[in-house]
N, C-alpha and C positions, 0 to 999 in steps of 0.2 A: 727232549725224550718223547717217545711215542706213547700212545695210549697203552699199547701192549706191555711196555716196560713197567708202567705204573700198576697195571692190572696184576702182573706176576708178583711184584714187590708187595702189593697189598695182600694177596692171597697167602703169602708166606708169613704174614704177621698180624693181620687185622681180623677180628671177629665182628661182623656187622649186625646192627640191631634189626629185630623183627624180620629175620631172614633165615631160610634154610640154606646154609652155605653150599651144599651140594648143587643147588640150582645154578651156581655160577660156572659149573662145568659146561652148561648149555646156554646160559644167559650171562654173558660177560658184563661185569660192572662197568660204569663209565667214569673215568677219572676226569674231574672238572678242574680246569686251569684258572678260570675267572668267571665272574658274574657281572652283568650290567643290565640294569632295569629288569625286565621280565625274562631275560635270557641267561642261560648257563652255557658255557663253551668248554669243550674238551681240548685235549692237547693236539688234536688234528684239525681244529677249526670248525668242527661240527657244533651247531647250536641247538638248544632245546628250550622251548618255551615252558617256563616253570608254572604250569597250570594249577599246582597244588601248594604254591608258596613254600616249597621246601618243608613239607609237613606242617603247613598252616601258620608259619611264623612270620614270613616275609610280607610286610604290608606295603612298603613303598619302593620296592625294587632293590635289586642287589647293587652294592656300591653307591648307595644314595649319598650324594655329596653333603647334605645337611646333617645326616647322622654321622657320617665319617668325620666331619669337622668337629662335632661335639665330642666325640671320643678322643680325637687327637688333642684337643685343647685340655681335656681332663687328664690325659695321660701325662702331660707335662707338669701337672699340679699334684695329683695323688692317685695312685693306681689302686690301693686298697688299705683299709685299716679295719680292725675288728670293730663290730658294732656293739660290743659289750663294754659299757663304760666310756665309749668314745662315740662321736658322731661326726658328720661332715655335711657340707652344704647341699650336695646333690640329693642325698637321701631325705633331707628336711624338705627341700623344694618339691621333690617328687611326691612325698607323702601329703603335703599341703594340696598339691594339684589333684591327686587321686581322690582325696576326701571331697574336693570341690566338684568333681565331675561324676562320681559314682552316686548311686541312690542315697537319699537322705538317711542320716543316722550312722553311716559307715565312717566312723571318725578316727579309727585306729588302724595302723598299718604294721603288719608283722611280715618280715621279708624272709625268703628262702631262695633256693637255686633253680627250681624247676617246678612244673605243674604238679607232679606227683607229690613233691615235698609240700607244696601249698595245701594240698588236700590233707596230707598227714597232719599239718598244723591245725587245720580246721577240726578234724576228727578229735585230736587230742585235746584241743582247747575246749571244745564242746563238752566232752566227757569230764574234763577237769573242772569246768565251770559248775557242773551239777554236783560233783564231789565236794567242791568248796562250799556249795550251797546246802550241803547236808543231805542231798538226795542221791545216795550211793546206789540205789536200785537202778538208776539210769545208766545202763552200760551198753545198749545196743543201738543200731542204726537201721533206718529204713531206706532202701534204694528202689530203683525202678528196674524192671526187666529190660534187658538189652542195653544197660547203661555201661559206661566206661569212665573211670576216674584216674587211671594211671597204673604203674607197674610195681611200685613199692608195696610191701605187704598190706599195709593198712588201706591204701588206695585201691589195690587189687581186690581186697576183700569186699569193698562196697561197690564194686563193679559187677557186671553180669554178662560179660561176653565170654563164653566157654573157651574159645580159642586161646585166650590169654590166661584164663583163670583156672581151668579144670585141673591142670597138672599140679598146681600148688595148693589145692583145696585143703589138704591135711594141715597146712601151716596157717590157715586163715581163720579170723573170727567170722561168725555166721550172722549176716544181716537178715532182716525181714524183707524179702523181695516182693514187691507189689507189681501186678501187671501194669505196664506203662501205657501212655497215651499215643503210641506210635500210629499215626494216621494212615500209614500204608495198609493197616489191617481193618480199616473202616468198611462198613457195608456199602454196596453199590448205592449211589444216590445220597449217602450220608455225608454231611459236611464235616470238615476237620474240626470245626468248633463244636459241633454236636457230639462227635465221637470223643473228643478230649474231655468234654464235660461228663459224658457217660462213663468213661473209664476212670474218672476221678473217684467214683463210688468205691472202688477197691481201696484207694488210699484212705478214704474216710473210715472204712471198716477196720483197716489195720490200725489206725490211730485210736479208734474207739477201744480196740482190744489191747493194744500194747503201749499206750502213751506213758504209763507209769514206769516202764522199763526202757524207754527210748530217749536217747540224747538228742538226736537230730535226724531229719530227712535230708538226703543229699540228692540233688538233681542237676542235670545239664539243661539249662533253660533253652527251650524251643528246638534244639537240634542235638540228637545223640550222634555225635560225629563218628567216632570209631565203631559205633553200632550201625554201620552202613548208611550213615547220613539220614537216619530216620527223623521225621519232623512232627511237631505237634503245635496246637493252638495256645496262645497266651492265656486263655481262660483257665487252663489247668493250673498255671502258676498262681493266678489270683485266688482260686479256690484253695490251693495248697497253703498259701501264706495265711489266709484267714483261719484255716484249720490248725496250723502250727501254733498260732497265737491262742486259740481256744483251748488246745490240749497241753500247752506248756512244753512245747518241743521246738528245738532250734530248726531253722531252715538254712542249709548250706547250698549256695548257688555256685556250681563249678562252671565259671565262665572262661576257663582257660583257653578253650578253642573258639568259643562263640563271642568273646568280648572284643572290644575295639573295632566295632563297625561291621563285623561279619554277618550279623543278622539284619542289618538295615538300620539299626540304632546303635549308639555307642556301646550300650550294654543291653543284652537280651531282656533282662528284668524290666527295663523301661517300658517294654511293650505290654506288660501286665500292670504297670504302675505299682510295683512292689519293691520293698527294701528287705533283703534277706538278713539273717543274723550274721552270716559269714559270706563273703564273696571271694572266690579264688581266681586270681589272674596270673597269666604268664604268656607264653608264645608271642603274640603280637605286642606285648608290653615294651619290648626293646626293638620292635620292627624286624625281628629275626637276627639281631646282631650278637647278643650276649645272653647267657643263661641268667634269668632273674625271674622271681615270682613274688607275689604278695598275697597275703590273706588279710582282707579288711574285715573289721568287726566293729561292734558298737561300744559306746562308753559304758553301758551296763555290764557287758561281759568283761571289759578291761578292769572295771572297778571291783569285780569279784575276786581278782587276783592281787589287788593293791592292798597290801597289809604289811605289818612288821615281818622281817625276815624269819623270825623264830616261829611264826605260824606255819611256815612251809607251804604257803599258798602260791608262791611265785611260779610262773610258767617258765621252766628251765630248758625248754627246747632250743636248739641252736644249730647253725651251720657255719662252717668256716668263712664262707664268702657272703654271708648275710649282708644285704644292702651294699654290695660292691659299688664303689663310686663310678667305675667305668660303665657298668650296667645301668646305674641310675641316670647317668648322663645320656646314654642312648635312649632311655625311656623318656627323659625330658625332651629330647629332640623329637621323639615320636609324637608326644602330646602337642608340641609346638606346631608340627606339620598339620595335625588334625585341626588345630585352631586357625592357623593362617590360611590353609587351603580349603577350608569348609568341606572336608573330605566326605562326611556323611551325605551331604546334599549332592556332591559331585558323583558319588557312587550310584545314585538313583538312575542315572543315565546308563551306567555300566550294567546294573541289575536288569534293566529293560532290554538291553542288547543281548545279554545272556539268555533271557526268556525268549526273545524273538528268534535268536540264532538256533535254538534247539526245539522250537515249536513243532517242527515236522516229525521229530522223534516220538511225539505222543501217539502217532499213528503207526509206528513201527511194530511189526508183528511179534517182535521179541523184546519189546520194551514194556514192562509192566507199569512203570510210572516215571514221569519226569517231574521232579519236585524242586521247589526253590524257596529258600528263606534268605532274603537279602543277597549277599555276595556268595552264597553257597547254593550250588545247583547240582543235583544228583540224578543220574539216569540208571534205572534198575533193569538189568537184562534178565529176561525170564525165558523158560522153555516154552510156556504156553501163556499167551497174553491174558485171556479173560479169566482164567482160574488163578493167574499169577503163580503158576507152578514154577518153582526155581530149577535152574540147572543144578545137577549134582556138583558139589563143591570140588570133587576130585577132578572134574574136567577143566577147571581153572580157565574159564572163558575170559575172565577179566584180564588174566595174564596175556592173552592174545591181543587184547586192545592195548595193553601197556607196550608190548613189542611193536605193534603197528605205530603207536605214537612215537616211540624212540626212532624208528626208521623214517619218520616224517617230521622230525624236529619238534616233538612235544613230550613233556613229562606228564603222563597221565597214570600215576600209580593208583590202581584200583583198590577198593575194599571188597574183596570177594568178587561178586558179579555186579558191583555198583561202580560206575564210572562217574567221577565228579569233577566239577570245576570249583576251585577255591583260590583264585589267582591274586597276585599282588594288585593293589588298587591303582597302579600306574599302567595297567594293561589298556590297550586302545580298543575301540569298537572293531576295527578291522582285524586285530589279533584275536578277539573273541570269535568273530565269524570264521576265521581260519581254524581255530581250535575246535569249533563245532563241526566243521567239515572233516577234520582229521578224526575226531571221535566217532562221527557217523560212519565213515568208511571202516574204522576199526571194529565198530559194533556189527556192521554188515559182515565183515570177515569172520568175526568170532562166533556169529550165530548162523553162519552158512546161508545168509540171506542174499 
């Protein structure tokens, strides 16, 4: 069948995520037949370099033989069993390995299906902990401006990207939103470290005022991904962790997008040498194969729920596919690749290639900033460079880069006027250079330069 046949069948039945479906009258979707490595291929043989890892999930390329084999082997043994009252080897092994590689003290693993669900678990568990502890005044959460934590109602409530949240505001609990340490906003000549440290003062003030009513502070460590890939310095996390301990408030680290090597370390919290009270993981956990998430927490929090059934202190949250054996097997294969291939070290070469390949864009008259944290690189298009005046969102300049990318064999789905690279770790230096060239010409076209 041709691409066109699949496009029409799709439009007759499918409602796509994060999309205005009317756009597809002018911007036809692309039916994908197969994936291999960094490439996606449609039904007419056109190939697209997956520069964004299919929404940040694919770590080791499409159709990775080692992950494939792990899932196939598990499929012949056990496809699924409920995790209430039952267990299985993959979930035990995965939990043991996650406890071993995450920051110290995160010794308990609670599984769900996706990133938003992992955040929901952390929010509910934190609130419930304080309730079990007799501190029922703690019912609120502190978040950062420009943050994003998912689309379910709890996760949406503690985010701060109006595009996703504004419509549903009447349904949402109200967090205490603190100005974030987004270093794009720093003064000329000010270091990211100094700016992040300065902006922390807002958090300290909020904790001083509200600690008695706050369950937890939730942050995306180092990179606010859906918030236009805005970045900040690890010093903020260190200051925040110290403050949470002083004020008796939990710290939730949402590492759903930034975990598993994206920021240059296995987990972003490592760069601040902190251990949060909760760490939420998903996306790269299964190398982009199957829906799976986990919320890790401490023995102290676990023990607060450990009591006779009649006390009604148990955490009764559940999902049908919690700890699915196939997903756990994919995750075990993912962790094995990290260990055997020394991925974090190997990525340093790719990080430097991304930096070098885009260096010229720092002087582009319509690029306000090229920023990078590990394997995440973002290019912010602006109307006026020195004032960082943004293009009106209605002009959809990023969409023009996206179209250019597709026409030249690259998937570069933008975040507004921000073009970013977040590729699979199997990308080659030459492919990075090619991607940078395509992005440059797309930006030139979109900005009439």
